[in-house]
C-alpha positions in Angstrom: 11.8 -29.0 -82.7 15.1 -30.4 -84.0 17.3 -32.1 -81.4 20.5 -34.1 -81.4 21.1 -37.4 -79.6 23.7 -37.1 -76.9 26.8 -39.2 -76.5 26.0 -42.8 -75.6 22.9 -42.9 -77.9 19.4 -43.8 -76.8 16.9 -46.6 -77.4 13.8 -45.5 -79.3 10.8 -47.2 -77.6 7.2 -47.9 -78.6 5.7 -46.4 -75.4 6.8 -43.9 -72.7 7.9 -46.4 -70.1 10.8 -48.7 -69.2 10.3 -52.1 -70.6 8.5 -51.0 -73.7 9.5 -52.6 -77.0 12.7 -51.2 -78.5 12.3 -50.0 -82.1 15.9 -49.2 -82.7 18.9 -47.5 -81.0 19.7 -43.9 -81.9 23.4 -43.1 -82.2 25.3 -40.1 -80.8 24.7 -37.1 -83.2 21.6 -38.5 -84.8 19.0 -35.9 -85.6 15.6 -36.3 -83.9 12.4 -34.3 -84.5 10.9 -33.6 -81.1 7.1 -33.5 -81.4 5.9 -33.7 -77.8 7.1 -34.1 -74.2 5.3 -36.2 -71.6 7.0 -36.1 -68.2 10.5 -37.4 -68.8 9.8 -38.8 -72.2 10.2 -37.2 -75.7 8.0 -38.3 -78.5 9.2 -37.8 -82.1 10.7 -39.2 -85.2 14.0 -39.6 -87.0 12.6 -38.4 -90.3 9.3 -37.8 -92.1 9.2 -41.6 -92.8 9.9 -42.6 -89.3 10.4 -44.5 -87.1 8.3 -42.7 -84.5 8.7 -43.4 -80.8 9.8 -42.3 -77.3 13.1 -41.8 -75.6 14.2 -40.2 -72.4 14.3 -36.4 -72.8 17.7 -36.2 -71.1 19.2 -38.1 -74.0 18.6 -35.1 -76.4 20.2 -31.7 -76.7 19.1 -28.7 -78.6 20.6 -28.1 -82.0 23.1 -25.2 -81.9 22.0 -22.3 -84.1 
C-alpha cells in the first residue's frame, strides 16, 4: 500500500518500539510502501532495495488517487 510521509518527517526504526535503532529519517513527501501494521507501527520499505523498517503509523497518509 503506497503511502506518503507527513510533514515533519519520521524516523525509520529497526523494531516497533521507542528506543529502537534508527536506520534513517524519512522526509516529508517521501514515498513509503506499507507492508503491515502492528498496533501503532507501520512496517514497510522505501523501495524494493530498502531500507526496511518501522515508523509510527500516524506519520503516514494515503496517496491521493
